[in-house]
C-alpha positions as CSV (number, residue, x, y, z in Angstrom):
1,T,47.6,90.5,-31.4
2,T,45.3,92.2,-33.9
3,D,45.4,95.8,-35.1
4,D,43.0,96.9,-32.4
5,D,45.3,95.6,-29.6
6,M,43.4,92.4,-29.0
7,V,45.2,89.1,-28.1
8,M,44.1,86.1,-30.0
9,V,44.3,83.6,-27.1
10,H,43.7,80.5,-29.3
11,R,46.8,81.4,-31.3
12,I,49.0,81.6,-28.2
13,L,47.6,78.3,-26.9
14,A,48.3,76.7,-30.3
15,Q,51.9,78.0,-30.2
16,L,52.4,76.7,-26.7
17,K,51.1,73.3,-27.8
18,K,53.5,73.4,-30.8
19,N,56.4,74.1,-28.4
20,G,55.5,71.1,-26.2
21,I,53.3,72.7,-23.6
22,R,49.9,71.3,-23.0
23,P,47.9,74.4,-22.0
24,F,44.9,72.5,-20.5
25,Q,47.1,70.1,-18.5
26,D,50.2,72.0,-17.5
27,P,49.9,73.0,-13.8
28,R,51.9,76.2,-14.4
29,L,49.1,77.5,-16.6
30,I,46.0,76.5,-14.6
31,E,45.6,79.9,-13.0
32,M,46.0,81.7,-16.3
33,M,43.5,79.5,-17.9
34,D,41.1,80.2,-15.1
35,N,41.7,83.9,-15.3
36,L,40.9,83.8,-19.0
37,S,37.8,81.7,-18.4
38,I,39.0,78.9,-20.7
39,D,37.4,75.6,-19.9
40,P,38.6,72.5,-21.7
41,S,35.5,70.5,-20.9
42,G,33.7,71.9,-23.9
43,L,36.3,70.6,-26.4
44,T,35.2,67.9,-28.7
45,I,38.5,66.3,-29.4
46,P,41.6,66.2,-27.1
47,S,43.9,68.0,-29.5
48,E,41.4,70.9,-30.0
49,I,42.6,74.3,-28.8
50,G,39.1,75.7,-28.3
51,V,37.0,78.5,-29.5
52,K,38.6,81.6,-31.0
53,K,38.8,83.9,-28.0
54,Q,40.1,87.4,-28.0
55,V,40.9,89.6,-25.0
56,S,42.4,93.0,-24.7
57,R,46.2,93.2,-24.3
58,S,45.8,94.6,-20.8
59,E,43.4,91.8,-19.8
60,F,45.8,89.2,-21.2
61,I,48.7,90.7,-19.3
62,R,46.7,90.7,-16.0
63,A,45.4,87.2,-16.6
64,S,48.8,85.7,-17.6
65,A,51.0,87.4,-15.1
66,C,51.0,84.3,-12.9
67,S,52.4,82.3,-15.9
68,A,54.7,84.9,-17.3
69,E,57.9,82.9,-16.9
70,V,56.7,79.7,-18.6
71,L,54.9,81.8,-21.4
72,N,58.1,83.8,-22.0
73,A,60.2,80.6,-22.2
74,A,57.8,78.7,-24.4
75,L,56.9,81.5,-26.8
76,S,60.6,82.5,-27.3
77,A,61.7,78.9,-27.9
78,N,63.8,79.1,-24.7
79,M,62.7,75.7,-23.3
80,V,64.9,72.7,-22.5
81,I,64.0,71.5,-26.0
82,P,63.9,74.7,-28.0
83,N,62.5,73.2,-31.2
84,F,59.9,70.8,-29.9
85,A,58.4,70.0,-33.3
86,S,61.8,69.0,-34.7
87,F,62.5,66.9,-31.6
88,C,59.1,65.1,-32.1
89,E,59.9,64.4,-35.7
90,E,63.3,62.9,-34.8
91,I,61.8,60.7,-32.1
92,K,59.1,59.5,-34.6
93,Q,61.8,58.8,-37.2
94,I,63.9,56.8,-34.6
95,Y,60.7,54.8,-33.7
96,D,59.8,54.1,-37.3
97,D,63.4,53.0,-38.0
98,L,63.4,50.6,-35.0
99,K,59.9,49.4,-34.6
100,D,60.4,46.2,-36.5
101,V,63.7,45.2,-34.7
102,K,63.1,42.0,-32.8
103,G,66.6,41.0,-32.0
104,G,68.6,41.3,-28.8
105,K,68.0,40.0,-25.4
106,N,66.7,41.3,-22.1
107,A,69.0,43.0,-19.7
108,D,70.2,40.1,-17.6
109,Y,71.9,42.4,-15.1
110,I,68.5,43.4,-13.9
111,P,67.1,40.3,-12.1
112,Q,63.4,41.0,-12.9
113,L,64.2,41.4,-16.6
114,S,66.4,38.3,-16.8
115,R,63.3,36.2,-15.9
116,V,61.0,37.7,-18.6
117,N,60.7,35.8,-21.8
């Protein structure tokens, strides 16, 4: 929020995204996004959060009541993966470490995979 009790919606959306929630695609947030009149169709790149939108605290509370549970969990890092950014970095590191590994063989205990070259 700002000093005059306004909620900076784009900052909340950015924090949700940082915590692994896709605000424009998550079905748990559709009603909130509609209530806040946030339309992703005007975005120029997929990762963009959108225009800087401010709403009053009371308007945000009303608009987001339908998504309160997921907002609370995501914004308080109380998700299944509490530190999503760190998790993503670890996955990227594992991928980078293993992307050039060409050894091994297909799982022959799965018939479909045993026939693949």
